[in-house]
N, C-alpha and C positions, 0 to 999 in steps of 0.2 A: 478270243475277241471278248472285250472287256466290254458289256454295256454297261449305259447308264443314261439314266433318265435325268431331264434335268427342265425348270424353266426355261425358256429362252431368253436371252439378253443379248443386244450385240457385239458386248464388250468379251462374249467367250471366244471370240476369232472363227477364222475360217475354217469349216471342215471341205476335203475333196472332194465330196460328194455329198449332194441335198438331195433326198429323193421326198414326191409331193405323190401322191395321190391325187386322181382328177376323174371326175366322172362324165361319163357322152352331154347330159344335160348339164354342161356345168353352170351356166346361167349365175354365173357371178361366185362361182363356190372358192376358189379361191383367193376372196375378199378378204376371207377370215384368216388367213394364213397371215403370220405377223414373222414370218424368216422371210419368204420371198419379199422383194422389195418391187416397186411399179414397174419396171425397165421387167424385170423377168417374169411376172404378169403377162405384162401386154406380149412378150415375145412365146409364151405359151398357148395366150389366145390368137394370136397372128396362126402358130399351127394347126390349131382348130379348126378355125376360120377357113385356111387354105385345105384341109382334110390329109393333111401330112400325116397327122395324128390324130385320131376317132374318139382315142381312150376306151374303146371296146376292153373287156376283160382281158387282162396278163399280156396287153399288150405295153409297149415301152417306145419313149422318145426320148432319147439324150439331148443337151442343152449346154453348150459350153456357154460359162457365164462369167465372162470376166468381167464385167459389170457390177456383179454382186456380191458385198461387202463378205455374208456368211457363208461363201460356197463358192470353191473352185468351176464347176460344174451342177449342173443338177440334172436330176433323171427321174422322168414325170411316168408314174405307172398307171395305165388303165385300170378303173373299176366298174366301168358299165355300168348299165344302167341301175339307177337308185334303187327302183322297184325288185333290184334282183342281187342288194346288195349284202353280203356276209361276212362273218368271219372269217372265213375259208380265204376268202379275197382277199384278205387284208393281210391274213400266213401267205400266201403266194404273189401277194406285192413285194412282201418284207424278201422271202425268198428270190423273187428277180432280182431285187433290189442288189442283196450280197451278190449273183453270181457279175452284175454288172459291174459291184465295185472291185470286186478278184479279175477280172477281163484287166479291167484298167488301172491293176498292181495300186490303188490306191489303199492308203493307212488309215483313214477316217469316213467314216461315214454317217449322214444327220440324218434321221428320221422323223421327215415335223408330222405330227401326230394331229394336227390344225385341221390339215388337209382330206383326212380320211374321216373326221368327224361327221359323221352320219348314221342315225339310227341306234348306234353305242355308244355306250359311257367311254371316255379317255382311258380307264382302265381298262374295259376290256377290248380294245384296240392296241395298247401299250401289249397286252399280255398275248392277243391275237401277231403280233409281230415280230415278238420275243420267240415265240414257238418257230414262228416261220425260217427264220433266220438261224437259228438254232436247228433245228430239224434239217431245213436246204443245207448246210454246213458240215454234217457227218459224214466221216469218213472211216471205214476202218480197215487198216493198211498195216495192223499188227506183223502182218508176215512177208512185208514186201523189204529186202534188203535197200531200197532207195522209194521212200514214201514219194507218191506222185504228188499232193499238195502242197502247193507253196503259201503260207499263211500270210501273207501281208497284210490284209484287216486286223487293224490292233483294238480299233473302238468303234464305235458304233453307240450313239446320242440317240435318245427317243427325247425330240423337244416339243414343248406347247407352251402355251399361257397361261397364267395364274399360278401364284406360291398354292394357293389351297386344294388346288389339283395331287400338288406333288405327295401327299401322303397314299391316299388313294392308286394313284401311281405305280408308284415305289412297291406297294403290296403287291398290287399284279405284276408286274416285273419277278420282282421273288417268285412268285406262286408257279409262273410259269418256268422261269429255268429252273424249279424244282420236278416240275413236270416232263420236261424234252428231256432234262437228266434220267430221268426214269426210262424215258422211250427210248434213250441212245442205249441205255443199260440193256433192254431188252433185246435191243437189234446185235448187239456185243456178244450176248449169249448164244444169241439164232444164227449169226454169222460164224463161228467156230467152226471148223472142222470136224467130223465127226469121231477121229481118232483122235479127238483134244475133250470136246467135249462127250464125255461117257454121262451113263445117269448118277454115277459117283462125284465125277467131277462136277456135272449142274446142281446135284445137291449140295456140297459143297460150298459152291459159288453161290445160295439162295442162305446159307449159313452166312457166310462173309458177310454178302449185304446185308440180314438180317441184325447180326449183331453191329456193324456201325451204323445203324440206322432205326434202333431200339425197339424190334421186332423179337417175341417170340419163334423160337423155331423150332421145331421135331422130324428126323428124320427116320423113316422108318426103313430097316432092311431087309434083307429077303425073308431072314426065319421069323420074322413079328408079321409080316406080309403074308405071310402061308398061315401063322399062325392066326389071326384073323379069318384066314379064308377067302382073300382077295383072289380066287380062280382065274379072273381075266387079266389081272396084272403077271399073274406066275405063267399063266400060258400063253404069253407075248413076248418074254423074256426069255422062257427057257430053252429057246437055240442060239441065244447068245451068251458068249464066255463074261460078257458085262453083267453082276447080276442089277437087277431092281432096284429102286430106292420109291420111297415116297415121302414128300415133302408136305407139311405143313407149317402153316404160316401164322402168326395172330397178331393183331396191333393191340397195344396198349393204353386201352383207354377207361384215364378214370370217369369222369362223367358223360353217360352214353345219352345219346339225344331217344333213340330207342334201344329195350329191354334184350330184343331179338339181334343175331349177327345176321350180316349179309354175307351169303358164303361163295367165292370164286373157285372155281373148278378149270383147269387148264392142263391139256393133253401134253406129254412130254416126250414122245417117241423120237429118241435122240437122232437115230438112223432107221428109216424105212424102206427095206429091200423089198418087201412086201411077202418075207417069210418062203414057206413052199410053195405058195400062189405068187412066183416073183415078178418083181416087174419088170417092164422094157429095161433095156439098157440105157437109151437113150433119156436122158435129163435126170436119170438116179442119183446124178450128184446134189440135185436140188433134194432129195430126201431129209438133207441135214436140217430143213427146215418144216422137219414134221412133228419141232416141239415147240414153235413159236407161241402155242397156245400159254404153254406154261411158261414159257418167257414174258410175254405182258404179262401173267399175273402175278410174276414176282415182281415185274417194274411197275405195276399197276401197286404192291404192297409195299415198295419202298417209296410212292409219290406218299402213299395215304397215309403214312408214318412220317414223313417229314411235314406234310404239312400238317398234322397234328388234328386232321377230320374226327370229331368225335362222333362216329358211329363205329362199332364195333364189325370188325372184316376178318372173315379168315380166309386165308388163298390155302388150297389143296391142289398137287401137282402130282401126278403118279407117273414115273420116272421109265423108260425101258426104251432096249434096243429092239429090236425085230429083224434076229436073221434066221435061215435060211442052216442051223448047223441039225446036225445026227438027231440031235436031241427037242427039233423043232418041231410046235404042234402040228396037226397033219386038218387038211379038211375031211370032215367027218366028223373030228373028235365032240365030245362034249364034254363043257366046264360047266362049274358052279362059280358062280358070283356072291358076292359078300352075301345079299339080301336075301341067299336062298333059292333064286332064278336061274334053270337050266337055260345051257346056251350053245343049240348047234352049230360048230364053226364049219361053214361050208366054205368059202375064203377067207384063207389066213392075212391078207392083205385090206380085211376091214377091222382092221386091230387097233385102232383108235378107240372106238367104241367098246371096247371089249375092257381097256385100263379105266375108261370114262365111267362105265358102270360101278364099278369098284368105288370109284373115290365119290361118283355122286350117291351110292348107299351110305358110303361113310360119314356123308354128311349130314344124314338123318341125326345121328350124334346133335350134333349143334342146332336142333329144330330152328333152322333159319326162317328170318321174314320171308326171304328171298333165295333165291341160287340161281345161279348163271354158268354156263360151263363156256368156254371157246377154245375152238377147236380146228387145224387141219386135217377137216375130215373128210369130205368126199370131192373127187373131180369134179363130179356131176356138178356142185355147185358152181363151178370155176368155169365150168361151160355155159353152164346158165347165166351166170352173175360178168364174168370175165373178170378184168381186177380193178373194177369201179364198184360195184359193189357189196357186201357181204352177205348171206343169208343167217335170217331169225327166224326162230319156231320157237313154240312155247304154250303154254297152259292158262296164263293170266292177260286178259286183251289190256286191261290197263297197265301191266306192269310192264307187258311187254310195248306199249309206246311210250312209257317209263325210258325205257331201255334206246328204243329209236331217236326219241328227244335230243336223248344225252348225247349217243352217236352224231346224230347231227351238228348239235354246238360243238363238239369234238372235234368236226369235220372227219367223222367217220361214219358213213351211209351204211346203213342197213335193210333190208325188203324182206318184210316178214312171208313166211309160204305155210300152208295152210298143213294141222293136225289132226285131218279128219279120222274119222273111227275105221271108215273102211280101208285107209291104208295097213292100219294094225295088221289086218289080214294076209296082207305080201309078207310076212317076218315071222307068221306062224308055223312053230317049226313040227316036225313028223317023230321026230324019234325025243327032242323036248321041248321046254316052253317055247323057245322064239330060236330063230336063227341066225345069224350077223348079215348074211345079206338078202335083198328080197328076189321074191321069186320072181316078178315081172320087170317092171322098172322104177320110177319116182324115187333115183336114188339116195339124193339129197333130203327126201320128206323120209322115206325109211330108216335112214338113218338117227333124223330125231325121232322117229315114232318107237325106234329101239331103246333111245336115251332114256323117254320118256318112262320107260318099264321100272325103271332106276331111281326117278326123281319125283315118285307119287308121292314121297312124303312131305313133298314142299307143297305149298298152295299156291308159291306163285314160283315157275322155272322159267328158265329163258336157255337158248340154245343157239350158239352164236358161231357159223360155219365160215370161216376166214381163208377158206382153201385159196381161193383164187385172189387175195389181199396180203396176204402175210409176207408176201415175198415180189419184189418187181426184177422184172428179165430186163428190163428199161429205165433208165433212170424218170423219175417223178418230178415232179415240183418240191414235193418237200421229203424227198428222199432219193440218195443214189440206187444203186443195183444191188439187188440183196434185198435184208430183213426192212421191214416196214414197220416193227413193234405198233402193229394195229391192236387196238382193245384196250392201251395202256390208258391213253385221254379220257375212251369211253368209261372206260371202269371209274376214273376219278370223278368226272361229269355225275356216273350213277350216284355214287357216294356223296356228293353234293346236294345233288337232288335232295336228298333225306334229310339234309340238314336245313334246306330252302324253304 
């Protein structure tokens, strides 16, 4: 599907579907639309007054419009109350409109940006609309002999008034296309089956992406990982025939706005059986998604490079497969991580924090201005927040607020959990410095406390637990079943926040 932005002129001809946004408290809001004629506006007003359509958020109303010169039909999308209006509602409206147009087997769709104009600029609205359409239209059908999706929609137009707005809207559309492509790249990596997406394959995918997008890429193999002393990565991977990899991605920034880099760390367990502490068989197939953190970092690095953002960013992704082979680590084993701290492995299914421990320690060599890790780390986080919100923890209140705001702007919500000192006692080791699971409870928080032991070199550090949001068991407005690509858009917004 081709997406274009255009200044609306009646001479452009008819589109099969015209998409219009409408607030609950309309109050003449549609008057500013140049695309709708008087008859169309009257029909929408009639529907609102009769309560056939109340314009609540995500509500849709279909209006055949043979009287309208610019479109064969109108699809009105509810935006809810103005006071609660967000860019996420625009994304969802675009997603809903795309679904409607596909259901009609339309070949063209026109999105009336003017009707969405409230609180946000036309550029912001255009970017959100493109993201909504692109992310909702994503499908992973590589292994289907007969793909289900039949793409009839060939073109989508974003129309607005005023030639002077064209450069701003055009730039926003281009940036949204880049970010959406990066999210879809991350989804593709995570949706691949584990027999294909091994640590070596994932590392090669990162290398290929880096080459195509102007990123520096270095891949460490098992021997170099061993020489560095990454005991966590080695221990987790030792039960698998697939050796580990450690991927380092860096963008090239001729003129930095900050002397120090932002370092992103992503958990990359390409398949997690739980090891000797094996998981139940039910839903174990979903454990191919245990590398969604690494996929998010790789996707974000792709977008950051393509957008040419003037902030130095480093992406670190430790990649392993956690298997219960004859050489696998055992409950009770003691390992030494890269920063010298020792860990009692009481549960081999708490493996993500072990590889992140080495990656966070490795980040110290960059002397980062800020450090963020993202991981499908704890089932406890999914129990707490479900698939609606991700967990957020860290050491610097102002940085955590920056991360939270970046997520809010991107449409990815995070909620902070405390890292009080008392929780540290829950993971104090009997025979080593610390242990990899809690002695009591608070599974998500104590996992954060564990990681804190290896991020103490950074003045600003945040931990993102996306165990409940990294993949969807049922279709969502912006993604089908499977990997969601959560984290990619947040990271892009986070980097932008340092420029602004």
